[in-house]
N, C-alpha and C positions, 0 to 999 in steps of 0.2 A: 836344103830348106830355102825356097825362093820367097814365098809369102809367109811372114811371121805373124802369128796370131797373138794379139796383145790384149791383156787384161789390165784395167786401170784401177788402182786403189787411190781414191781421192778425186772427187769431181768438183773441186773448187775453181777459183778464178783462172789459174794458169792452165788447168786442163781444158776448161771451156773456151778460153780465149785463144790458146796457143796450140796445145797438144792435139786436140781433136781435129781442128782444121788442118794441121800439118800432116797428121796421119791420113786424113782424107785425101790430101794432095798427093801423098805417097802411097796411094791405094794399090799400086802395082808391087809394093814391097810389104805392106802391112794390112792386116784386117783387125779391127777392134771387135772382139767377141764377147767381152764381159766388162761391166762397170761395177764399182763398189764405192759406197760413201756412207758415212755414219748418219747422214740426214736422208731418210727415206724419200722425202718429197723431192730433194735435189737429184738423187740418182735416178728416180723415175722420170723426172722431167728431162734430164740430159739424155737418157737412153731413148726416149721418144723422139727428141729433136734430132739425134744423130743416127737413129735406126739401129741401135745396138741391141741384140736379141736377149741378153741376160743382164739383169741388174739386181743387186742385193746390198746388204749392209755388213756382211761378214768377210773380212779379208781372207781368212783361212779357206773358206769355201771357194772364193775366186781362184786362189793360188792352186787349189787341188783340182781344178777343172782340167779335163783332158783336152779341151780346145783352147788352152792358153799355153803358148810357148814362152812368152816373155811378159814381165810385169812392169808397168810404169808405177813407181812409188811416188805419189804426189799428195799423200795425206799430211796432216800436221807434222812439223819437224820432229817433235818429241817421239813420234811413232815410226820414223824412217828406218831406224836400225832394226827394230823388231820385224817389220814387214819385209825388209830386204833379206834378213837372215832366214825368215820362213820361206821366202821364195827360192833362195839358193839351196836350202835344205831339200826342197821339192824338185830340184833340178831345173828351175826356171831361170832364164836370163833376166837381168834387171837393168832398167834405166831408172835411177833414183834422182829425183829433183834435189838441187842443192838446198840447204847444206846436207852433206851425207848424214850427219847426226849432230848432236849437241855436246856429247861427252867423249873423252878419250877411250874409256873402257869399251863403249859401244863401237867406236871407230875401229879399234884394234880387232874387235870380234869380226866385223865385216871384212876387214883386210885379210884376216886369217881364213875366213870362210871362202872368200873369192879366190885366194891363192891356192887352196886345196881342192876346190870344186871344179867341175868341168863346165862352167857357165861363164858368161860375160857379165860383169857388173860395171856399168858406166855411170858416172856422176854427171848430172845435167848442167855442165858449164858450157852452154851453147856458144859463148863468145870465143872460145878456143877453136871452134870449128868454122868461124867466119873466114871468107876468102881473104879479107884484109889482114886478119891475124897471121895467116900463113905467109902472106907477102911480107909483113913486118918482120916475121921470124927470119925469112930469107935475107932481108936487107940488113938486119942486125948482125947476122953471122959475119958480114964483111964490113961492119961499122968501125970507124976509128974509135979510139978510147972514149968511153962515156965520161962526161964531166958532171952531169946533173940529170936527174929524172924527176918527174912530177906525176903523181897519181891523184886524180881529182874525180870525186863522185858526189855531186849534189843533185838531188832528184826531188821533183814534186811528188807529193804523196800519190800512191798508186791509183787511187780511185779518181783523181783529177783527170787522168787520161783514160783509164780503163772503162769508166762508166759512159764516156763519150763514144768510145770505139766499139763496145760490145754490149750485148744483152746477157747478163749473168744471172742464173738462177741461184738464189741464196735461201738459206733457212737457218734458224737458230739450232745449235747443237744442244744436247741434253746437258743440264747442269753437272751431272755425274761425269760425263765425258770431258767436259771443260775442266773440271777439278782434277781429273786424272792426268790430263795433258799438262796442266800447270805444275802438278806435283812432280811429274817426270822431268819437266823442263827445269824446275828448281833444283832437283837432285843432280842432274847432269851438269848444270852451271856451277853448283857448289863444288862438285868433284873437280871441275876444271880449274876453278879460281881459288878454292880454299877461302872464299870470301862471298858471303851471301848478302852484302849490302845492295840496296835497290839500285844505286847509281852504277856500281860495277856490273851487276847483272844486266841492266839495260844496255850498257856499252858493249858487253860481250855479245849479247843477242843481236844487237845492231850490226856488229862486225861479221858475225858468222852467217846471218841471214841476208843482209844487204850486200856487204862488201866482199863476201866470198867470191863473187863474180870478178871483182876488181883484183883481188889477191891472186886468183887463178891466172888471169891475164898477165899480171906482173911476174909471177913465178915462171909462167910459160915462156916469157920473153927475156927476162933478166935473171932468173934463178931465185933462190931463197935468200932473203937478206941475212947478212952476218949477225946483225943485232939491231937494237933500237937505241938511238942516241937520245931521243926524248919523245914523250907522248903526253898529250893534254886532252882533257875532257871538259867541255863546257855545256851549257844548256841545262836541260832537265831530263828526268827519266823518260818522259813522253817524247822529248825532242832533243836527243843528244847531238852535239857537234864535236867531232873528234879530229885531231890533227897529230902528226908524228913525223919524225925524221928517221928513215930506215937506212942503216949503214950497209953499204955495199963495198966497203974497203976503199977503193979508188974514187968512189963518188957516193953521193947521198941522194936518196929518193924522198921527196917531200910528199906526204899523204894527207889528204883533207877530205872530210865527208860530212854529210848531213842531209836531212829532209827539210824542204820548205813548202810553201803553198803556191808555187808557180807550176803551171801545167806544162812541164817539159823535163827532159833528161839532159844533164850536163855532165858527161862522163868521158874522161880521156886519160890515156897514158902518153906522156911526152918525154922523149929521150934526147938529150943534148950532147953533141960532140963539138969540137972546135969549129968545124966547117959545115955542119948540117944539123938539122933537127927533124926527128921523126915524131909524128903525132898520130895516134890511133884513137878514133872517136867512135863511141857507141851511142845509139839512140834508144828510145823506149822499146822494150821487148814486147810490149802489149799491142803493137801495131806491126803486122807482118811486112817484111821486105823493105823496111826503112834502111837507109844506107848506113853501112859501117865504113867510115871514110879513113883513108890513109893519106896524110899530108906530109910532104917532104919539103922543107925549106933548106936551100943549100947555096953556098958560095960558088960562083962560076968564074972562069978565067977572065981577068980584066977587072975584077972587083964587083961584078954584078951579082944579083941574087935571083934564083929561081924559087918559085913557090907553087908546088903542084899538088892538087888534091885529086885523089884517085878513088873511083868506085870500082873495086876489083870484081865484084860479082853482085848480081841482083838476087841471088839465092838467099833466102832467109836463113840466119844462123841456126834456127831450130830445125829447118829442113836438112841442113848440112849435118847437124848433130844426129838426127834420126837416121840419116843415110849412113853415117859412120857406124852407128850402132848395128844397123842391118849388116853392113859389111863385116863387122867384127864377129857377129853371130855366125855368119856364113863361113868366114875364113878361120875363126878361132883366134885371131890376132887381136889382143886387147887394145882398146882405144887409149889415148893419152890421159884421159880424165878418169883414172882408176881410183878406187877407194884409198890406196896408199898415197896417191897424189893429193886427194882432197883432205886427207888427214893433216897435211902441212898447213892448211888454212885454219884449222882449229888451234894448232900450236901458235901461229902468228897472232890470232885474235887473243888468245890467252896471254901471250907475252906483252901485247900492246896494253891490255887492261892492267896488267901488273905494273907497267911502267908509267901509267897515267897519274897525273896530278888532276885535281878537280876543283872547279869553282862553279857553283850553280847560279842560275839566274837568267 
């Protein structure tokens, strides 16, 4: 299979701003044959703009199409697992946007289905496919003992950048669908936390939707934390600010995150050893081909210091992600961002919320 025929479930912001342009760029590898969205006006407009021949509102009909080899699952988070499981059952490969899902029961069901099926299920952690991530992984393999790490993710709200860089077709969903999504979301979060307080729910959703990208990079480079030394929640349900210390045994990783009203992305993982510091910096995903930078600060002989910032590749991480998906489908070798890998982020988010103290204001 050289050209993979893709059906897309969910035509919201990330599909319009990122996935459709990326798939058009990779037209020698992919053809988009069908679109699906719960908003009829949106799916019709997006299909016209991108020249996609089939558009509808029923995910099951899209999954059943004979001209769909793979499904991009980009609908609301509460429906990710259901759509992914339906696609796997139909023998379709899947690239599912993060988060994989919101609850452990659904996550385990997807892990089991992917393990027993003859298809690829890849979770959309595009940062793991950036050239700078691969180089950071190579350098850390020969790194001296780590003394300290810092994971920092403070972002301006998405629309501050998105609406300047793209034209997005939007429409209101039906009240019934909104209510169903909220009910599914609430059930999944209650299952994970055993706590349905508004503050805990907001913190958990913030972590699994925003910070799953950061957790994936952290785990990919440093592994899974041994435990949580402390965690704190401040702010409000609409604007939580979270911080924690993650225990790696011989070192601690400080984690801090929040949304603000500044139109920029300030996200990095910093790793300190006695004689060098590695810093991996990510920019906004909503502007293609922005640099993912790798900075190395190191001691040199004679007491001097080198400080080198590298742009490893100009290839956009979403392009690298889709290329890896294509290669996995063709070769049958699973990509690193599997459902089992993504499940670890749900566990970390759950444990962080359980450890959090809270003060609002």
